[in-house]
Steps between C-alpha positions, in 0.01 A plus 500: 500500500369580146512236230770674305718543808446135591594393142809715506607350831460144371682588179800642683504208738506247215758705302734523796463132593557374142797729446664365815408145408638536147823640645520198732454265203785674315731491807414134545568408137834679488608395853626846584390483865682228705257273679190625313465202272496228777261710706250545213516133412421407860201733502370362172534141616327590829218674309444215262577216742699337225874438471505572131390817323355346183163656590642847451431553127266736313177357632504641859594841359227474237239416760615790726504748207163386379353535847639852533369597155157350571476678840593842360271450198206382712544798736513743205191355333286458818590830649429694179861626476519374141171672402428848376613790718434837326663694353749229392466181298554143617759295321342167605163614364665614181671162450170323568316722249771436243445127519121539485536737197680222305210264563239749394687611186591842637827680530708335774763778488276792589236407756253670736631526855333661802310760303783571266718308260837326537756407238629142533875505400534120472491297178315202368634230735415704804149578371435130436607429860264778624218342295558162659512643853207733436268204470506481878490877560760684704597191702567329169734777387703472822498121483633471144766768544591362847568159359714648218701699754548207734611278206830688532600256773452165329654648181797622690544159656478331157748734328759552780810289526647290785440772765135534402389468858674817590392675186131428550522602872677817394225581253218402736629720782589798286325831574426507124285192513207453741460854632513649154275252312259456795444866585388629157373362172777683305757292681323176428446579129862606452608154620416381148840637392726281718257209457538528124879511527519194729240302299694561180819375664320191619335425163828560313638186659243299314423700188668825398218571247217450747687712756537790252133481387361494855737778620423716198122476561520554877720806436197677357385542857781742565677593176845572661513132588573422135851647549631239750325230308670595177838539666473157661436329169865575418600231745335232293818372335338291227193705404560849628383674179192285474412555869547878455273503198234287666481717814498826298245369245264368768508832678453693173206282384318527830560876504390541139184305570416715803573817300279380215205468739541806730735727309609816693288396799760225548813665361483816707462363857713187454793643306509873427382624841733261680806617311439858593388435861671735747287503818781392734804271520709336765824515302703810405219620270305572818742786586436659157123446521480676837674795343285486185820463300393195294203583276364234275675545165594304195872545568481348849295208370728448203808480727323266737392273210849503342675404824241222569547355149882521542478322830287218350741469204812485720345235736369300199845484343724464803319333789472124497331435832122533480429633847785749481367625168150548637622659824732738317223636272248524789757706702573710200131576453476606865778758432371624166130544564387846617197335666647259752217437738544299819286226341743460209775394736327159521641450146848457658427191704654259242833677586508276809583202278825647373704441819583605855632844417195584286274415798675755711443767239135396485465526878635857490272596209194356684587680821570839342203476261260411782611789726488737208147414396341442840645814672703733284241509219167412664547713809779755476477587128134463403338589836747745653668643192849407619674341200869487582490165694346327200751663269789368714349147508443520119878556455580220749271261315662605169843421647377156609359424160823610334703285734271205423530561126879502517503185707272328255736603218785331686283188557444481123877424448551295815325264738126563539513471881772694675469255788251212513329430825599178678224239492275443798 
């Protein structure tokens, strides 16, 4: 069996197993299957050889996720899969060269890559992380981004409420977590978005000002992350205006500094080219893109920007629960962006903290998004030229995102959790 076939087999095995396991977790938490809960508890006690389940927190999931990430990364590096394979470029090599360019005083946003050049569409915070990891070469790049991605679990545990055990298990077994962040560098680097959201929620319990400053700076890694950060500052009842200004000002100052140094070499790949990006999408835009019916134009981008700003404004003024505010804007972004890649779906993981109903929506989004990307796009559309299955799944995913957005809107005016899981 060829390496790519072996890798695809492993990927599908892991995706199928985790989708089923995540479904089992949801059924257990909501007690929808009679007899399931006692059976699972017996198996867990037999496995751990303990009568209590206090051991089942974020740490076993963190260890398992880190092991999976390390195994995939080591295989990719040692086998040469992450190296240069003409005629294409290598994203990991590009990220490494970006970090090295910062140390050498070069341009970290336009770097040599496998005989050509690659634009790096990530801002100052991401480049600084690349520079830190790049000190240890390609393994260092994967190590630093792997730790950031895996920090989703302890942050989820720290921010979640009384049913945090179920929340962290739901996140840790989601098809949007380990398979996505472990199988490609784009998945790991995109984890900075939910990490920033969760870290800001955690820090806000101690200092609203510090939370806003840290979140504003980290948002430079992926500029759309500023939108949920700004919307969430509206839930700071005492200092909402100050928190908003601090987050926006920190982001603006870091961006202005970067622009002052690299000018259009920074502005074009990080902002302008991303706004007009149209290569593919897994929401309803994908249907239009396959038919070449959505050219990049100022009118499309103006409508997109206007709706995004309106969403942030409405959430800032009306939503008073931080996690609901963040989840609402993240879901709205997934609907509004014409470039919704499979990797960007990792942004939605904080939705799991909202409540039991939100986790069901997230399971559906993870399942449909995975099937769409792994088969309908990668095989049927791009290899075989058959686009209608992906178009159908694009519409299904759009429907799921709309349903989640409506549910989040209801949560904003009612209980955060539709039904809390019983303690174990």
